[in-house]
C-alpha positions as CSV (number, residue, x, y, z in Angstrom):
1,M,5.9,-16.1,-3.5
2,K,6.2,-14.6,-6.9
3,K,2.5,-13.6,-7.0
4,L,2.7,-11.8,-3.7
5,Y,5.9,-10.0,-4.9
6,D,4.2,-9.0,-8.1
7,Y,1.3,-7.6,-6.2
8,V,3.3,-5.5,-3.7
9,S,5.5,-4.3,-6.6
10,M,2.4,-3.1,-8.4
11,I,1.3,-1.2,-5.3
12,E,4.7,0.3,-4.8
13,N,4.8,1.5,-8.4
14,R,1.4,3.1,-7.9
15,V,2.7,4.9,-4.8
16,N,5.7,6.1,-6.6
17,N,3.7,7.4,-9.5
18,N,0.8,8.9,-7.5
19,K,2.1,10.6,-4.4
20,H,-1.4,11.0,-2.9
21,F,-1.3,7.3,-1.9
22,I,1.6,7.9,0.5
23,G,0.8,7.6,4.1
24,S,-2.1,5.2,3.7
25,P,-1.7,2.3,6.2
26,Y,-2.5,-0.3,3.4
27,T,0.1,1.1,1.0
28,D,2.6,1.5,3.7
29,L,2.2,-2.2,4.7
30,A,2.5,-3.3,1.0
31,C,5.8,-1.2,0.6
32,D,7.1,-2.7,3.9
33,I,6.3,-6.2,2.7
34,K,8.1,-5.6,-0.6
35,A,11.2,-4.2,1.3
36,D,11.2,-7.2,3.6
37,I,11.1,-9.6,0.7
38,D,13.9,-7.6,-1.2
39,M,16.2,-7.4,1.8
40,H,15.7,-10.7,3.6
41,H,14.6,-13.1,0.8
42,P,12.3,-15.1,3.1
43,Q,12.0,-18.7,2.4
44,Y,8.3,-19.6,2.9
45,N,6.4,-22.3,1.1
46,S,3.5,-20.2,0.1
47,D,2.2,-16.6,0.1
48,M,-0.3,-17.3,2.8
49,E,2.5,-18.7,5.0
50,F,4.4,-15.5,4.6
51,L,1.3,-13.4,5.3
52,A,0.7,-15.4,8.5
53,Y,4.2,-14.3,9.5
54,V,3.3,-10.7,8.7
55,K,0.1,-11.0,10.7
56,S,2.1,-12.1,13.7
57,R,4.1,-8.9,13.6
58,M,1.0,-6.6,13.6
59,H,0.4,-4.6,16.8
60,G,-2.4,-2.2,17.2
61,S,-5.9,-1.9,15.6
62,D,-4.8,0.4,12.8
63,M,-2.1,-2.1,11.7
64,E,-4.4,-5.0,12.0
65,Q,-7.0,-3.2,9.8
66,A,-4.3,-2.4,7.2
67,Y,-3.4,-6.1,7.2
68,R,-7.0,-7.2,6.7
69,D,-7.4,-4.7,3.9
70,F,-4.2,-5.9,2.3
71,V,-5.2,-9.6,2.4
72,R,-8.7,-8.8,1.1
73,N,-7.4,-6.8,-1.8
74,Y,-4.6,-9.3,-2.5
75,R,-7.2,-12.1,-2.8
76,A,-9.4,-10.0,-5.1
77,W,-6.4,-9.2,-7.2
78,L,-5.6,-13.0,-7.5
79,R,-9.2,-13.7,-8.6
80,R,-9.1,-10.9,-11.2
81,H,-5.8,-12.2,-12.6
82,N,-6.8,-15.9,-12.5
83,L,-3.6,-16.6,-10.5
84,E,-5.1,-18.4,-7.5
């Protein structure tokens, strides 16, 4: 889960440095994922397994859209960084 953690850490750093990102559902979700990883140290075999768990916790169309945006951007980030 190091790749996922690196990605959400990058997003959190951007939020902390640029306050205009605060309040976006996508960035809020990323910060929540990072906090969950930091506090609970989940033991999943892969990033996608953990993201399936996150998806199961989404309720409401705005949260589901934020999740879809997060996964889409995460996969694009993986491709750009040749980590997939």
